[in-house]
C-alpha positions in Angstrom: -54.4 -29.2 -36.1 -55.8 -29.9 -39.5 -54.6 -26.5 -40.7 -51.1 -27.1 -39.4 -51.1 -30.5 -41.1 -52.2 -28.9 -44.5 -49.6 -26.2 -44.2 -46.9 -28.8 -43.4 -47.9 -31.0 -46.3 -47.8 -28.0 -48.6 -44.4 -26.9 -47.4 -43.0 -30.4 -47.8 -44.4 -30.6 -51.3 -42.8 -27.3 -52.2 -39.5 -28.5 -50.8 -39.6 -31.7 -52.8 -40.4 -29.8 -55.9 -37.6 -27.3 -55.4 -35.1 -30.2 -54.8 -36.1 -31.8 -58.1 -35.6 -28.5 -59.9 -31.9 -28.6 -58.8 -31.5 -31.7 -60.9 -33.2 -30.1 -64.0 -31.6 -26.7 -63.8 -28.0 -27.9 -63.3 -28.3 -30.2 -66.3 -29.6 -27.4 -68.5 -27.6 -24.4 -67.4 -24.0 -25.6 -66.9 -21.7 -26.2 -69.8 -20.8 -29.8 -70.5 -17.2 -29.5 -69.2 -18.3 -28.2 -65.7 -21.7 -30.0 -65.5 -20.5 -32.6 -63.0 -19.1 -29.9 -60.7 -22.3 -27.8 -61.0 -24.5 -30.8 -60.4 -22.4 -31.8 -57.4 -22.7 -28.3 -55.9 -26.4 -28.4 -56.4 -26.8 -31.7 -54.7 -24.5 -30.6 -51.9 -26.6 -27.5 -51.2 -29.8 -29.6 -51.4 -28.4 -32.1 -48.8 -27.2 -29.3 -46.5 -30.6 -27.7 -46.7 -32.0 -31.0 -45.5 -29.5 -31.5 -42.7 -29.2 -28.0 -41.2 -32.8 -27.5 -39.9 -32.7 -30.4 -37.4 -29.3 -29.3 -36.3 -30.6 -25.8 -35.7 -33.5 -27.1 -33.7 -31.1 -28.9 -31.4 -28.7 -25.9 -31.0 -31.1 -23.0 -30.6 -32.6 -22.5 -27.2 -35.9 -24.2 -26.7 -37.5 -21.5 -24.5 -37.2 -19.0 -27.4 -39.4 -20.5 -30.0 -39.0 -17.5 -32.4 -35.2 -18.0 -32.8 -35.6 -20.8 -35.4 -38.2 -18.7 -37.3 -35.9 -15.8 -37.3 -33.0 -17.9 -38.7 -35.2 -19.4 -41.5 -36.8 -16.0 -42.4 -33.4 -14.3 -42.6 -32.1 -17.1 -44.9 -35.2 -16.7 -47.1 -34.7 -13.0 -47.3 -31.0 -13.5 -48.2 -32.0 -15.9 -51.0 -34.5 -13.2 -52.3 -31.7 -10.7 -52.3 -29.4 -13.0 -54.2 -32.1 -13.8 -56.8 -32.7 -10.2 -57.4 -29.0 -9.2 -57.7 -27.4 -12.1 -59.5 -26.8 -11.6 -63.2 -29.6 -12.6 -65.6 -28.8 -15.2 -68.2 -32.0 -14.8 -70.3 -31.2 -14.5 -74.0 -27.4 -14.7 -73.4 -25.2 -17.3 -75.0 -24.3 -20.1 -72.6 -21.0 -21.6 -73.6 -20.3 -25.3 -73.8 -16.7 -25.2 -72.6 -14.7 -22.8 -70.5 -12.3 -22.3 -73.4 -15.2 -20.8 -75.5 -15.9 -18.4 -72.7 -12.2 -17.4 -72.4 -11.9 -17.0 -76.2 -15.1 -14.8 -76.3 -13.8 -12.6 -73.5 -10.6 -11.8 -75.4 
């Protein structure tokens, strides 16, 4: 039981750290004109991530204990796929307004 408790505390600590990163990253990455929308979407995804697991535990069959693990593992793999295939922004200019982006694209 102590091992399970240590793993649970470690997982909770990681989740709290990631949820705090949403606040920091949205304020740094989004241009000023769309920062509120980007922050709102970050908070929405954070809150959905907190609400969905208890709902899944209620909806998934209780006799099949591997169903929830399969759902969570598939979501984690999907996030890994997205992080590998989304465009990199390192050393690229991040625009302050949408108009600057449109002007640059022309």
